[in-house]
N, CA, C and O atoms as a GROMACS GRO file, in nm:
protein
  624
    1MET      N    1   0.743  -3.192  -4.504
    1MET     CA    2   0.795  -3.241  -4.382
    1MET      C    3   0.833  -3.093  -4.308
    1MET      O    4   0.787  -3.045  -4.204
    2ALA      N    5   0.915  -3.052  -4.382
    2ALA     CA    6   0.999  -2.923  -4.350
    2ALA      C    7   0.927  -2.839  -4.343
    2ALA      O    8   0.959  -2.749  -4.265
    3TYR      N    9   0.802  -2.826  -4.413
    3TYR     CA   10   0.707  -2.693  -4.438
    3TYR      C   11   0.599  -2.737  -4.296
    3TYR      O   12   0.584  -2.629  -4.240
    4GLN      N   13   0.531  -2.829  -4.225
    4GLN     CA   14   0.451  -2.910  -4.168
    4GLN      C   15   0.584  -2.862  -4.008
    4GLN      O   16   0.525  -2.825  -3.906
    5ARG      N   17   0.733  -2.865  -4.000
    5ARG     CA   18   0.769  -2.839  -3.898
    5ARG      C   19   0.779  -2.647  -3.891
    5ARG      O   20   0.760  -2.594  -3.782
    6LEU      N   21   0.805  -2.578  -3.990
    6LEU     CA   22   0.748  -2.462  -4.003
    6LEU      C   23   0.615  -2.397  -3.947
    6LEU      O   24   0.587  -2.315  -3.859
    7VAL      N   25   0.563  -2.456  -4.021
    7VAL     CA   26   0.410  -2.387  -3.934
    7VAL      C   27   0.412  -2.471  -3.817
    7VAL      O   28   0.390  -2.386  -3.730
    8SER      N   29   0.421  -2.552  -3.771
    8SER     CA   30   0.396  -2.573  -3.612
    8SER      C   31   0.513  -2.486  -3.554
    8SER      O   32   0.447  -2.400  -3.496
    9SER      N   33   0.629  -2.457  -3.534
    9SER     CA   34   0.700  -2.367  -3.473
    9SER      C   35   0.657  -2.212  -3.489
    9SER      O   36   0.657  -2.135  -3.393
   10ARG      N   37   0.622  -2.178  -3.610
   10ARG     CA   38   0.554  -2.043  -3.576
   10ARG      C   39   0.413  -2.050  -3.530
   10ARG      O   40   0.345  -1.952  -3.501
   11LYS      N   41   0.369  -2.185  -3.526
   11LYS     CA   42   0.209  -2.173  -3.378
   11LYS      C   43   0.263  -2.177  -3.239
   11LYS      O   44   0.216  -2.122  -3.140
   12ILE      N   45   0.362  -2.246  -3.247
   12ILE     CA   46   0.425  -2.239  -3.101
   12ILE      C   47   0.466  -2.085  -3.054
   12ILE      O   48   0.421  -2.016  -2.963
   13ILE      N   49   0.563  -2.062  -3.145
   13ILE     CA   50   0.577  -1.890  -3.126
   13ILE      C   51   0.501  -1.833  -3.094
   13ILE      O   52   0.493  -1.807  -2.974
   14VAL      N   53   0.393  -1.779  -3.195
   14VAL     CA   54   0.287  -1.710  -3.190
   14VAL      C   55   0.214  -1.744  -3.071
   14VAL      O   56   0.182  -1.656  -2.990
   15SER      N   57   0.180  -1.888  -3.051
   15SER     CA   58   0.125  -1.922  -2.912
   15SER      C   59   0.173  -1.854  -2.825
   15SER      O   60   0.093  -1.775  -2.773
   16ALA      N   61   0.330  -1.855  -2.765
   16ALA     CA   62   0.431  -1.838  -2.657
   16ALA      C   63   0.415  -1.652  -2.626
   16ALA      O   64   0.422  -1.585  -2.523
   17GLY      N   65   0.392  -1.619  -2.769
   17GLY     CA   66   0.349  -1.458  -2.760
   17GLY      C   67   0.253  -1.404  -2.705
   17GLY      O   68   0.255  -1.315  -2.619
   18PHE      N   69   0.141  -1.469  -2.766
   18PHE     CA   70  -0.027  -1.437  -2.684
   18PHE      C   71   0.004  -1.423  -2.542
   18PHE      O   72  -0.006  -1.323  -2.471
   19PHE      N   73   0.052  -1.566  -2.507
   19PHE     CA   74   0.047  -1.568  -2.358
   19PHE      C   75   0.115  -1.469  -2.247
   19PHE      O   76   0.062  -1.418  -2.149
   20LEU      N   77   0.265  -1.457  -2.300
   20LEU     CA   78   0.355  -1.336  -2.262
   20LEU      C   79   0.273  -1.233  -2.267
   20LEU      O   80   0.267  -1.171  -2.161
   21LEU      N   81   0.199  -1.188  -2.368
   21LEU     CA   82   0.121  -1.064  -2.378
   21LEU      C   83   0.040  -1.040  -2.276
   21LEU      O   84   0.050  -0.947  -2.196
   22MET      N   85  -0.083  -1.170  -2.279
   22MET     CA   86  -0.183  -1.172  -2.199
   22MET      C   87  -0.108  -1.135  -2.047
   22MET      O   88  -0.162  -1.053  -1.972
   23GLY      N   89   0.019  -1.201  -2.009
   23GLY     CA   90   0.076  -1.230  -1.871
   23GLY      C   91   0.107  -1.043  -1.819
   23GLY      O   92   0.091  -1.009  -1.702
   24LEU      N   93   0.144  -0.956  -1.913
   24LEU     CA   94   0.175  -0.810  -1.924
   24LEU      C   95   0.055  -0.730  -1.909
   24LEU      O   96   0.055  -0.636  -1.829
   25PHE      N   97  -0.062  -0.761  -1.987
   25PHE     CA   98  -0.181  -0.699  -1.910
   25PHE      C   99  -0.288  -0.746  -1.796
   25PHE      O  100  -0.366  -0.681  -1.728
   26ALA      N  101  -0.258  -0.897  -1.803
   26ALA     CA  102  -0.380  -0.966  -1.653
   26ALA      C  103  -0.267  -0.948  -1.538
   26ALA      O  104  -0.313  -0.945  -1.424
   27MET      N  105  -0.177  -0.939  -1.546
   27MET     CA  106  -0.078  -0.904  -1.417
   27MET      C  107  -0.089  -0.750  -1.330
   27MET      O  108  -0.098  -0.722  -1.210
   28PRO      N  109  -0.084  -0.665  -1.458
   28PRO     CA  110  -0.103  -0.518  -1.349
   28PRO      C  111  -0.250  -0.520  -1.341
   28PRO      O  112  -0.282  -0.436  -1.256
   29ALA      N  113  -0.360  -0.579  -1.394
   29ALA     CA  114  -0.486  -0.554  -1.375
   29ALA      C  115  -0.530  -0.624  -1.254
   29ALA      O  116  -0.624  -0.590  -1.181
   30MET      N  117  -0.437  -0.747  -1.236
   30MET     CA  118  -0.482  -0.837  -1.130
   30MET      C  119  -0.457  -0.727  -0.976
   30MET      O  120  -0.534  -0.720  -0.881
   31ALA      N  121  -0.335  -0.658  -0.993
   31ALA     CA  122  -0.263  -0.629  -0.869
   31ALA      C  123  -0.371  -0.479  -0.869
   31ALA      O  124  -0.392  -0.439  -0.755
   32LEU      N  125  -0.429  -0.406  -0.967
   32LEU     CA  126  -0.526  -0.326  -0.941
   32LEU      C  127  -0.662  -0.388  -0.884
   32LEU      O  128  -0.733  -0.319  -0.810
   33ASP      N  129  -0.687  -0.480  -0.907
   33ASP     CA  130  -0.814  -0.520  -0.904
   33ASP      C  131  -0.842  -0.562  -0.730
   33ASP      O  132  -0.949  -0.600  -0.683
   34ARG      N  133  -0.722  -0.545  -0.660
   34ARG     CA  134  -0.695  -0.562  -0.482
   34ARG      C  135  -0.748  -0.480  -0.432
   34ARG      O  136  -0.809  -0.496  -0.326
   35TYR      N  137  -0.736  -0.335  -0.511
   35TYR     CA  138  -0.803  -0.262  -0.426
   35TYR      C  139  -0.928  -0.151  -0.509
   35TYR      O  140  -0.941  -0.140  -0.631
   36MET      N  141  -0.985  -0.101  -0.433
   36MET     CA  142  -1.136  -0.019  -0.488
   36MET      C  143  -1.101   0.119  -0.390
   36MET      O  144  -1.126   0.151  -0.274
   37ASN      N  145  -1.024   0.187  -0.514
   37ASN     CA  146  -1.102   0.340  -0.532
   37ASN      C  147  -1.225   0.411  -0.506
   37ASN      O  148  -1.287   0.429  -0.611
   38HIS      N  149  -1.288   0.463  -0.393
   38HIS     CA  150  -1.386   0.478  -0.353
   38HIS      C  151  -1.448   0.640  -0.399
   38HIS      O  152  -1.559   0.693  -0.390
   39GLY      N  153  -1.300   0.689  -0.458
   39GLY     CA  154  -1.375   0.839  -0.463
   39GLY      C  155  -1.332   1.007  -0.375
   39GLY      O  156  -1.292   1.123  -0.384
   40GLU      N  157  -1.372   0.920  -0.309
   40GLU     CA  158  -1.410   1.015  -0.177
   40GLU      C  159  -1.316   1.019  -0.069
   40GLU      O  160  -1.353   1.035   0.047
   41GLY      N  161  -1.149   0.999  -0.114
   41GLY     CA  162  -1.065   0.985  -0.014
   41GLY      C  163  -1.032   0.872   0.104
   41GLY      O  164  -0.961   0.874   0.204
   42THR      N  165  -1.120   0.774   0.042
   42THR     CA  166  -1.098   0.620   0.040
   42THR      C  167  -1.047   0.538   0.011
   42THR      O  168  -1.074   0.551  -0.108
   43VAL      N  169  -0.967   0.422   0.014
   43VAL     CA  170  -0.928   0.313  -0.086
   43VAL      C  171  -0.969   0.171   0.043
   43VAL      O  172  -0.931   0.168   0.160
   44THR      N  173  -1.039   0.088  -0.016
   44THR     CA  174  -1.065  -0.037   0.039
   44THR      C  175  -0.944  -0.178   0.011
   44THR      O  176  -0.967  -0.223  -0.101
   45ASP      N  177  -0.867  -0.231   0.057
   45ASP     CA  178  -0.773  -0.334   0.054
   45ASP      C  179  -0.889  -0.465  -0.009
   45ASP      O  180  -0.963  -0.486   0.087
   46THR      N  181  -0.919  -0.529  -0.090
   46THR     CA  182  -0.986  -0.605  -0.081
   46THR      C  183  -0.941  -0.777  -0.023
   46THR      O  184  -1.010  -0.876   0.001
   47LYS      N  185  -0.817  -0.755  -0.017
   47LYS     CA  186  -0.766  -0.870   0.044
   47LYS      C  187  -0.786  -0.918   0.150
   47LYS      O  188  -0.836  -1.027   0.176
   48THR      N  189  -0.730  -0.800   0.251
   48THR     CA  190  -0.760  -0.772   0.416
   48THR      C  191  -0.872  -0.710   0.457
   48THR      O  192  -0.883  -0.692   0.579
   49GLY      N  193  -0.975  -0.666   0.373
   49GLY     CA  194  -1.099  -0.589   0.408
   49GLY      C  195  -1.122  -0.456   0.469
   49GLY      O  196  -1.225  -0.397   0.501
   50LEU      N  197  -0.953  -0.415   0.477
   50LEU     CA  198  -0.939  -0.307   0.575
   50LEU      C  199  -0.948  -0.130   0.499
   50LEU      O  200  -0.873  -0.114   0.402
   51MET      N  201  -1.024  -0.023   0.537
   51MET     CA  202  -1.047   0.064   0.446
   51MET      C  203  -0.948   0.195   0.468
   51MET      O  204  -0.962   0.263   0.570
   52TRP      N  205  -0.861   0.224   0.382
   52TRP     CA  206  -0.743   0.295   0.447
   52TRP      C  207  -0.767   0.447   0.382
   52TRP      O  208  -0.844   0.448   0.286
   53ALA      N  209  -0.709   0.577   0.422
   53ALA     CA  210  -0.719   0.694   0.395
   53ALA      C  211  -0.652   0.707   0.232
   53ALA      O  212  -0.540   0.665   0.203
   54ALA      N  213  -0.707   0.746   0.176
   54ALA     CA  214  -0.623   0.728   0.027
   54ALA      C  215  -0.477   0.838   0.010
   54ALA      O  216  -0.394   0.824  -0.080
   55LYS      N  217  -0.469   0.964   0.138
   55LYS     CA  218  -0.362   0.991   0.152
   55LYS      C  219  -0.324   0.986   0.304
   55LYS      O  220  -0.390   0.920   0.384
   56ASP      N  221  -0.189   1.079   0.346
   56ASP     CA  222  -0.153   1.048   0.496
   56ASP      C  223  -0.166   1.160   0.522
   56ASP      O  224  -0.201   1.215   0.417
   57ASN      N  225  -0.156   1.252   0.623
   57ASN     CA  226  -0.167   1.347   0.705
   57ASN      C  227  -0.081   1.420   0.615
   57ASN      O  228  -0.110   1.537   0.636
   58GLY      N  229   0.009   1.417   0.526
   58GLY     CA  230   0.098   1.512   0.468
   58GLY      C  231   0.177   1.642   0.535
   58GLY      O  232   0.190   1.757   0.494
   59ARG      N  233   0.227   1.572   0.657
   59ARG     CA  234   0.342   1.678   0.692
   59ARG      C  235   0.424   1.526   0.877
   59ARG      O  236   0.392   1.419   0.928
   60PRO      N  237   0.505   1.608   0.887
   60PRO     CA  238   0.584   1.569   0.998
   60PRO      C  239   0.496   1.519   1.049
   60PRO      O  240   0.389   1.515   0.989
   61ILE      N  241   0.509   1.457   1.187
   61ILE     CA  242   0.369   1.432   1.278
   61ILE      C  243   0.443   1.346   1.413
   61ILE      O  244   0.505   1.245   1.379
   62ASN      N  245   0.442   1.371   1.527
   62ASN     CA  246   0.523   1.280   1.631
   62ASN      C  247   0.375   1.156   1.637
   62ASN      O  248   0.267   1.169   1.579
   63TRP      N  249   0.411   1.060   1.713
   63TRP     CA  250   0.332   0.969   1.713
   63TRP      C  251   0.207   0.948   1.822
   63TRP      O  252   0.135   0.848   1.827
   64LYS      N  253   0.199   1.058   1.904
   64LYS     CA  254   0.112   1.098   2.001
   64LYS      C  255   0.004   1.197   1.894
   64LYS      O  256  -0.118   1.183   1.888
   65ASP      N  257   0.058   1.260   1.844
   65ASP     CA  258  -0.034   1.341   1.744
   65ASP      C  259  -0.103   1.234   1.620
   65ASP      O  260  -0.211   1.229   1.561
   66ALA      N  261   0.008   1.166   1.616
   66ALA     CA  262  -0.034   1.078   1.467
   66ALA      C  263  -0.210   0.989   1.511
   66ALA      O  264  -0.311   0.966   1.445
   67ARG      N  265  -0.163   0.958   1.675
   67ARG     CA  266  -0.266   0.868   1.700
   67ARG      C  267  -0.412   0.970   1.746
   67ARG      O  268  -0.526   0.930   1.771
   68ALA      N  269  -0.379   1.057   1.746
   68ALA     CA  270  -0.485   1.174   1.771
   68ALA      C  271  -0.526   1.196   1.641
   68ALA      O  272  -0.646   1.170   1.635
   69TYR      N  273  -0.490   1.226   1.555
   69TYR     CA  274  -0.508   1.211   1.382
   69TYR      C  275  -0.602   1.158   1.343
   69TYR      O  276  -0.703   1.199   1.285
   70CYS      N  277  -0.557   1.022   1.389
   70CYS     CA  278  -0.640   0.877   1.313
   70CYS      C  279  -0.786   0.884   1.438
   70CYS      O  280  -0.903   0.871   1.400
   71GLN      N  281  -0.761   0.898   1.535
   71GLN     CA  282  -0.896   0.899   1.590
   71GLN      C  283  -0.998   1.032   1.566
   71GLN      O  284  -1.117   1.007   1.586
   72LYS      N  285  -0.967   1.158   1.530
   72LYS     CA  286  -1.029   1.268   1.483
   72LYS      C  287  -1.056   1.236   1.330
   72LYS      O  288  -1.163   1.290   1.306
   73TYR      N  289  -1.008   1.171   1.213
   73TYR     CA  290  -0.995   1.168   1.098
   73TYR      C  291  -1.164   1.130   1.078
   73TYR      O  292  -1.242   1.068   1.150
   74SER      N  293  -1.174   1.176   0.988
   74SER     CA  294  -1.312   1.159   0.926
   74SER      C  295  -1.367   1.164   0.789
   74SER      O  296  -1.464   1.222   0.740
   75GLY      N  297  -1.240   1.054   0.726
   75GLY     CA  298  -1.271   1.014   0.590
   75GLY      C  299  -1.381   0.983   0.515
   75GLY      O  300  -1.445   0.898   0.577
   76GLY      N  301  -1.428   1.008   0.424
   76GLY     CA  302  -1.525   0.922   0.350
   76GLY      C  303  -1.682   0.935   0.429
   76GLY      O  304  -1.777   0.867   0.391
   77GLY      N  305  -1.692   1.021   0.530
   77GLY     CA  306  -1.771   1.023   0.642
   77GLY      C  307  -1.792   0.908   0.753
   77GLY      O  308  -1.894   0.867   0.807
   78HIS      N  309  -1.660   0.873   0.766
   78HIS     CA  310  -1.695   0.734   0.878
   78HIS      C  311  -1.605   0.838   0.991
   78HIS      O  312  -1.527   0.931   0.969
   79THR      N  313  -1.636   0.798   1.072
   79THR     CA  314  -1.560   0.813   1.185
   79THR      C  315  -1.472   0.724   1.321
   79THR      O  316  -1.439   0.758   1.434
   80ASP      N  317  -1.464   0.646   1.271
   80ASP     CA  318  -1.423   0.516   1.352
   80ASP      C  319  -1.294   0.452   1.324
   80ASP      O  320  -1.278   0.331   1.340
   81TRP      N  321  -1.183   0.545   1.276
   81TRP     CA  322  -1.044   0.535   1.199
   81TRP      C  323  -0.966   0.532   1.288
   81TRP      O  324  -0.980   0.625   1.367
   82ARG      N  325  -0.884   0.462   1.311
   82ARG     CA  326  -0.808   0.470   1.405
   82ARG      C  327  -0.613   0.444   1.340
   82ARG      O  328  -0.560   0.454   1.229
   83MET      N  329  -0.572   0.415   1.451
   83MET     CA  330  -0.388   0.420   1.395
   83MET      C  331  -0.382   0.257   1.304
   83MET      O  332  -0.445   0.160   1.345
   84PRO      N  333  -0.308   0.254   1.195
   84PRO     CA  334  -0.282   0.089   1.174
   84PRO      C  335  -0.188   0.039   1.274
   84PRO      O  336  -0.136   0.117   1.354
   85SER      N  337  -0.163  -0.084   1.276
   85SER     CA  338  -0.058  -0.149   1.360
   85SER      C  339   0.069  -0.209   1.203
   85SER      O  340   0.058  -0.195   1.082
   86LEU      N  341   0.164  -0.267   1.278
   86LEU     CA  342   0.247  -0.265   1.197
   86LEU      C  343   0.224  -0.375   1.076
   86LEU      O  344   0.282  -0.364   0.968
   87SER      N  345   0.135  -0.482   1.105
   87SER     CA  346   0.133  -0.580   1.013
   87SER      C  347   0.019  -0.499   0.919
   87SER      O  348   0.032  -0.506   0.796
   88GLU      N  349  -0.073  -0.437   0.966
   88GLU     CA  350  -0.148  -0.379   0.881
   88GLU      C  351  -0.088  -0.297   0.785
   88GLU      O  352  -0.139  -0.303   0.674
   89LEU      N  353   0.038  -0.197   0.804
   89LEU     CA  354   0.084  -0.095   0.722
   89LEU      C  355   0.160  -0.216   0.619
   89LEU      O  356   0.160  -0.202   0.497
   90ALA      N  357   0.215  -0.321   0.678
   90ALA     CA  358   0.317  -0.438   0.653
   90ALA      C  359   0.211  -0.499   0.482
   90ALA      O  360   0.269  -0.523   0.376
   91SER      N  361   0.092  -0.509   0.496
   91SER     CA  362   0.058  -0.592   0.432
   91SER      C  363   0.002  -0.465   0.297
   91SER      O  364  -0.074  -0.506   0.209
   92LEU      N  365   0.033  -0.364   0.297
   92LEU     CA  366   0.016  -0.254   0.182
   92LEU      C  367   0.171  -0.254   0.098
   92LEU      O  368   0.187  -0.209  -0.016
   93TYR      N  369   0.261  -0.306   0.170
   93TYR     CA  370   0.432  -0.326   0.093
   93TYR      C  371   0.398  -0.420  -0.007
   93TYR      O  372   0.340  -0.528   0.004
   94ASP      N  373   0.447  -0.355  -0.115
   94ASP     CA  374   0.456  -0.415  -0.262
   94ASP      C  375   0.568  -0.357  -0.308
   94ASP      O  376   0.580  -0.238  -0.339
   95PRO      N  377   0.682  -0.475  -0.312
   95PRO     CA  378   0.825  -0.450  -0.395
   95PRO      C  379   0.849  -0.437  -0.533
   95PRO      O  380   0.951  -0.406  -0.594
   96GLU      N  381   0.652  -0.489  -0.595
   96GLU     CA  382   0.652  -0.471  -0.689
   96GLU      C  383   0.624  -0.333  -0.774
   96GLU      O  384   0.668  -0.306  -0.885
   97GLU      N  385   0.533  -0.249  -0.687
   97GLU     CA  386   0.423  -0.146  -0.682
   97GLU      C  387   0.493  -0.037  -0.667
   97GLU      O  388   0.589  -0.056  -0.592
   98LYS      N  389   0.485   0.078  -0.710
   98LYS     CA  390   0.548   0.191  -0.636
   98LYS      C  391   0.422   0.305  -0.699
   98LYS      O  392   0.365   0.308  -0.808
   99ASN      N  393   0.411   0.387  -0.583
   99ASN     CA  394   0.308   0.498  -0.603
   99ASN      C  395   0.369   0.633  -0.657
   99ASN      O  396   0.487   0.636  -0.693
  100LYS      N  397   0.297   0.735  -0.663
  100LYS     CA  398   0.337   0.814  -0.760
  100LYS      C  399   0.497   0.858  -0.724
  100LYS      O  400   0.592   0.875  -0.801
  101ARG      N  401   0.485   0.872  -0.550
  101ARG     CA  402   0.607   0.940  -0.518
  101ARG      C  403   0.791   0.796  -0.473
  101ARG      O  404   0.902   0.802  -0.419
  102GLY      N  405   0.677   0.673  -0.561
  102GLY     CA  406   0.785   0.588  -0.547
  102GLY      C  407   0.830   0.486  -0.439
  102GLY      O  408   0.919   0.401  -0.438
  103TYR      N  409   0.728   0.531  -0.340
  103TYR     CA  410   0.720   0.440  -0.229
  103TYR      C  411   0.670   0.306  -0.314
  103TYR      O  412   0.639   0.302  -0.433
  104HIS      N  413   0.673   0.196  -0.217
  104HIS     CA  414   0.630   0.064  -0.239
  104HIS      C  415   0.509   0.019  -0.189
  104HIS      O  416   0.488  -0.063  -0.099
  105VAL      N  417   0.408   0.101  -0.280
  105VAL     CA  418   0.247   0.072  -0.202
  105VAL      C  419   0.153   0.123  -0.290
  105VAL      O  420   0.196   0.212  -0.364
  106THR      N  421   0.020   0.087  -0.303
  106THR     CA  422  -0.019   0.090  -0.423
  106THR      C  423  -0.060   0.242  -0.481
  106THR      O  424  -0.084   0.330  -0.399
  107ILE      N  425  -0.067   0.267  -0.611
  107ILE     CA  426  -0.086   0.385  -0.694
  107ILE      C  427  -0.223   0.478  -0.624
  107ILE      O  428  -0.232   0.600  -0.632
  108PHE      N  429  -0.319   0.389  -0.559
  108PHE     CA  430  -0.438   0.453  -0.430
  108PHE      C  431  -0.380   0.536  -0.376
  108PHE      O  432  -0.412   0.651  -0.406
  109ILE      N  433  -0.271   0.518  -0.273
  109ILE     CA  434  -0.250   0.558  -0.214
  109ILE      C  435  -0.142   0.662  -0.189
  109ILE      O  436  -0.026   0.630  -0.212
  110ASP      N  437  -0.166   0.761  -0.150
  110ASP     CA  438  -0.038   0.865  -0.139
  110ASP      C  439   0.026   0.871  -0.034
  110ASP      O  440  -0.025   0.906   0.073
  111THR      N  441   0.151   0.836  -0.048
  111THR     CA  442   0.218   0.823   0.096
  111THR      C  443   0.288   0.959   0.099
  111THR      O  444   0.293   0.978  -0.022
  112SER      N  445   0.336   1.053   0.146
  112SER     CA  446   0.441   1.206   0.119
  112SER      C  447   0.571   1.132   0.176
  112SER      O  448   0.664   1.130   0.095
  113ALA      N  449   0.591   1.083   0.274
  113ALA     CA  450   0.693   1.031   0.324
  113ALA      C  451   0.721   0.848   0.295
  113ALA      O  452   0.655   0.768   0.229
  114SER      N  453   0.816   0.834   0.356
  114SER     CA  454   0.874   0.727   0.298
  114SER      C  455   0.818   0.601   0.409
  114SER      O  456   0.789   0.485   0.380
  115SER      N  457   0.810   0.686   0.582
  115SER     CA  458   0.756   0.596   0.670
  115SER      C  459   0.628   0.632   0.731
  115SER      O  460   0.588   0.748   0.718
  116CYS      N  461   0.553   0.541   0.800
  116CYS     CA  462   0.421   0.589   0.840
  116CYS      C  463   0.406   0.534   0.961
  116CYS      O  464   0.429   0.413   0.971
  117TRP      N  465   0.357   0.625   1.104
  117TRP     CA  466   0.354   0.522   1.251
  117TRP      C  467   0.284   0.398   1.210
  117TRP      O  468   0.219   0.369   1.109
  118ALA      N  469   0.326   0.317   1.350
  118ALA     CA  470   0.222   0.204   1.374
  118ALA      C  471   0.182   0.246   1.479
  118ALA      O  472   0.213   0.356   1.524
  119SER      N  473   0.086   0.146   1.550
  119SER     CA  474   0.014   0.143   1.656
  119SER      C  475   0.108   0.076   1.798
  119SER      O  476   0.077   0.098   1.915
  120GLU      N  477   0.199   0.011   1.763
  120GLU     CA  478   0.300  -0.066   1.855
  120GLU      C  479   0.365   0.049   1.926
  120GLU      O  480   0.396   0.155   1.872
  121THR      N  481   0.382   0.019   2.045
  121THR     CA  482   0.473   0.139   2.129
  121THR      C  483   0.547   0.000   2.251
  121THR      O  484   0.494  -0.080   2.329
  122ARG      N  485   0.698   0.030   2.209
  122ARG     CA  486   0.787  -0.045   2.346
  122ARG      C  487   0.861   0.078   2.443
  122ARG      O  488   0.972   0.125   2.420
  123GLY      N  489   0.792   0.108   2.529
  123GLY     CA  490   0.824   0.204   2.626
  123GLY      C  491   0.799   0.355   2.553
  123GLY      O  492   0.692   0.404   2.515
  124PHE      N  493   0.920   0.407   2.546
  124PHE     CA  494   0.901   0.529   2.519
  124PHE      C  495   0.944   0.539   2.356
  124PHE      O  496   0.974   0.645   2.299
  125LYS      N  497   0.941   0.424   2.302
  125LYS     CA  498   0.941   0.405   2.122
  125LYS      C  499   0.839   0.357   2.073
  125LYS      O  500   0.802   0.245   2.108
  126ALA      N  501   0.769   0.430   1.982
  126ALA     CA  502   0.707   0.356   1.880
  126ALA      C  503   0.764   0.299   1.764
  126ALA      O  504   0.879   0.322   1.727
  127ALA      N  505   0.698   0.238   1.715
  127ALA     CA  506   0.679   0.169   1.570
  127ALA      C  507   0.655   0.215   1.440
  127ALA      O  508   0.538   0.250   1.422
  128ARG      N  509   0.743   0.227   1.326
  128ARG     CA  510   0.676   0.301   1.210
  128ARG      C  511   0.779   0.244   1.080
  128ARG      O  512   0.900   0.235   1.057
  129PHE      N  513   0.626   0.206   0.999
  129PHE     CA  514   0.670   0.080   0.864
  129PHE      C  515   0.727   0.180   0.730
  129PHE      O  516   0.659   0.277   0.697
  130ASN      N  517   0.854   0.148   0.660
  130ASN     CA  518   0.931   0.181   0.601
  130ASN      C  519   0.894   0.169   0.468
  130ASN      O  520   0.946   0.065   0.427
  131PHE      N  521   0.821   0.230   0.367
  131PHE     CA  522   0.767   0.171   0.237
  131PHE      C  523   0.878   0.181   0.124
  131PHE      O  524   0.854   0.173   0.003
  132THR      N  525   1.029   0.204   0.194
  132THR     CA  526   1.064   0.227   0.059
  132THR      C  527   1.149   0.077   0.087
  132THR      O  528   1.174   0.014  -0.016
  133TYR      N  529   1.190   0.021   0.207
  133TYR     CA  530   1.287  -0.090   0.216
  133TYR      C  531   1.184  -0.227   0.270
  133TYR      O  532   1.223  -0.344   0.276
  134GLY      N  533   1.034  -0.172   0.309
  134GLY     CA  534   0.992  -0.265   0.384
  134GLY      C  535   1.038  -0.281   0.516
  134GLY      O  536   1.045  -0.399   0.551
  135THR      N  537   1.064  -0.218   0.579
  135THR     CA  538   1.132  -0.232   0.711
  135THR      C  539   1.050  -0.143   0.864
  135THR      O  540   0.948  -0.075   0.862
  136VAL      N  541   1.118  -0.169   0.954
  136VAL     CA  542   1.042  -0.141   1.054
  136VAL      C  543   1.156  -0.052   1.138
  136VAL      O  544   1.275  -0.082   1.145
  137TYR      N  545   1.097   0.060   1.196
  137TYR     CA  546   1.200   0.129   1.298
  137TYR      C  547   1.130   0.171   1.404
  137TYR      O  548   1.017   0.218   1.410
  138TRP      N  549   1.215   0.146   1.492
  138TRP     CA  550   1.137   0.200   1.643
  138TRP      C  551   1.180   0.329   1.679
  138TRP      O  552   1.302   0.349   1.676
  139LEU      N  553   1.120   0.404   1.707
  139LEU     CA  554   1.192   0.582   1.761
  139LEU      C  555   1.104   0.598   1.862
  139LEU      O  556   1.004   0.534   1.895
  140ARG      N  557   1.168   0.715   1.915
  140ARG     CA  558   1.101   0.777   2.018
  140ARG      C  559   0.969   0.852   1.964
  140ARG      O  560   0.944   0.888   1.849
  141ARG      N  561   0.889   0.865   2.087
  141ARG     CA  562   0.757   0.863   2.040
  141ARG      C  563   0.745   1.037   1.945
  141ARG      O  564   0.698   1.069   1.836
  142PRO      N  565   0.817   1.117   2.058
  142PRO     CA  566   0.862   1.227   2.037
  142PRO      C  567   0.845   1.285   1.893
  142PRO      O  568   0.779   1.377   1.842
  143TYR      N  569   0.938   1.188   1.846
  143TYR     CA  570   1.032   1.243   1.718
  143TYR      C  571   0.906   1.255   1.589
  143TYR      O  572   0.816   1.173   1.573
  144ALA      N  573   0.927   1.377   1.509
  144ALA     CA  574   0.884   1.449   1.419
  144ALA      C  575   0.938   1.426   1.303
  144ALA      O  576   0.873   1.482   1.214
  145GLY      N  577   1.037   1.363   1.262
  145GLY     CA  578   1.085   1.398   1.162
  145GLY      C  579   1.008   1.372   1.054
  145GLY      O  580   0.887   1.391   1.064
  146PRO      N  581   1.084   1.303   0.886
  146PRO     CA  582   1.008   1.267   0.798
  146PRO      C  583   0.899   1.134   0.809
  146PRO      O  584   0.927   1.028   0.754
  147THR      N  585   0.764   1.154   0.893
  147THR     CA  586   0.742   1.034   0.942
  147THR      C  587   0.558   1.062   0.893
  147THR      O  588   0.520   1.175   0.924
  148ARG      N  589   0.485   1.003   0.847
  148ARG     CA  590   0.364   1.038   0.855
  148ARG      C  591   0.241   0.931   0.898
  148ARG      O  592   0.267   0.810   0.895
  149VAL      N  593   0.118   0.972   0.935
  149VAL     CA  594  -0.007   0.872   0.970
  149VAL      C  595  -0.092   0.817   0.854
  149VAL      O  596  -0.132   0.888   0.762
  150LEU      N  597  -0.111   0.704   0.864
  150LEU     CA  598  -0.194   0.678   0.742
  150LEU      C  599  -0.340   0.619   0.826
  150LEU      O  600  -0.348   0.499   0.853
  151PRO      N  601  -0.416   0.685   0.852
  151PRO     CA  602  -0.595   0.621   0.935
  151PRO      C  603  -0.625   0.488   0.850
  151PRO      O  604  -0.604   0.462   0.731
  152VAL      N  605  -0.681   0.415   0.952
  152VAL     CA  606  -0.743   0.301   0.864
  152VAL      C  607  -0.819   0.271   0.928
  152VAL      O  608  -0.822   0.319   1.041
  153ARG      N  609  -0.945   0.153   0.875
  153ARG     CA  610  -1.051   0.151   0.942
  153ARG      C  611  -1.116  -0.001   0.908
  153ARG      O  612  -1.137  -0.040   0.792
  154GLY      N  613  -1.142  -0.074   1.020
  154GLY     CA  614  -1.173  -0.241   1.009
  154GLY      C  615  -1.073  -0.319   1.069
  154GLY      O  616  -0.965  -0.292   1.122
  155GLY      N  617  -1.132  -0.416   1.050
  155GLY     CA  618  -0.965  -0.486   1.126
  155GLY      C  619  -1.036  -0.488   1.256
  155GLY      O  620  -1.155  -0.470   1.281
  156HIS      N  621  -0.923  -0.519   1.343
  156HIS     CA  622  -0.964  -0.543   1.456
  156HIS      C  623  -0.996  -0.408   1.530
  156HIS      O  624  -1.039  -0.409   1.645
   0.00000   0.00000   0.00000
């Protein structure tokens, strides 16, 4: 009787260990499966259907120049790029993920600063989304501090 309990306990422990180990491998794979890196400077988010530039503009930029940058962008051979909305940028935020620079966005997108401009405006201010904290800030449109822009295509 004691032997059967010991064998049964070992089976439970082995089974639990197996499922725990599978979870460690399956969870990251599922997160990575969400994004399709096309290898030509673009990444598609299969959850939203949006195609993103694989990296931001790489330098401080004000809102007006950020909008123009997106309109002139031609990554992956596409010419219909635009500035993303706040909700689109927020859809990239993942508190469980970090890219190579430590911002909470997929490893497939290189943001060189914590914040990216969004298309929304309020008078003289424009929105930017912060990938460190998952928050929104409203700044004067001429501001060109550590803020970047990440072109997107598709959606609305």
